[in-house]
N, C-alpha and C positions, 0 to 999 in steps of 0.2 A: 336116596339117589339125588345127585346134584345136577342142576341144569345151569350151565354157565353161558347159555346163548344170550346174545344181546338183541333187543328189538329196537329198531329205529323207525321213526315216523318221518315221512317226507310229504310235503304238500306242494304239488306241481306249481301252483300260482305263486308260491313264496320263493321258488327257486329261480335264479337268474337264467336267462337264455344264453347259450354259448353260440357265438357266430361261427359257422363252419365255412361257408362261402358267402358271396354277396347275395345269394338267394336262399340260403339254407341256415336255419337255426335249430338248436336242440337243447333239451334238458335230459340229463342222464342220472340214473341211480344204479350203482354197481354193487354187487355182492362178490363173494369169492369166485363164483363161477357163473353168475347170472347178471345180465344187464337188462334194464327196462329203460326205454327212451321215448320221449315225445319229440318227434321230428316235424319241423315246420318248413314246408317247401312253398316258396312263392311260385306263381305261374311262370313257367319257362325254366325252372330250376333243373339242373342236370346233376344227378348223384354220381360222383366218380366211381368207377368200377373198384370194388373192394371185396374182401371175403372175411368170414368169421369162422372160428373153429367149432362153434356150436350152431344149433338151429336158430333161425330167425323167424319171428312171427310179426305180422303187421296188420293194423286195421286203419281204415281211413275214416276220419270224422267228417271231413268236408273237402269238396273238390274231386279231382280224379288223378289217377296215376297211370302212366304208360310204362310198361315193362317190355324190354326187348323180347321179341318172339311171342308175346302174349297180347291178349286184348286189353283194352282200357279197363281199369278197375275203378269202380265208383262206389260210394257208400250205399249200403242196403237201405231201401226205403219201403215202407208198407203202404 
């Protein structure tokens, strides 16, 4: 049996940030049908309305995020 899959290693800190707006930066790794992103939002940043054909998951490392029609989301602390 032959396995022709290719494995790639990415290190977030070695990847340059891409400027999206004057208050939003990101780093992205894309596969054929999957995307993983680190998104950096400065205080007061507004993410433009957009959509994706696949599900999106997010976790917050620091700060807080306000989503329309939802409460403020903050990092989990113990």
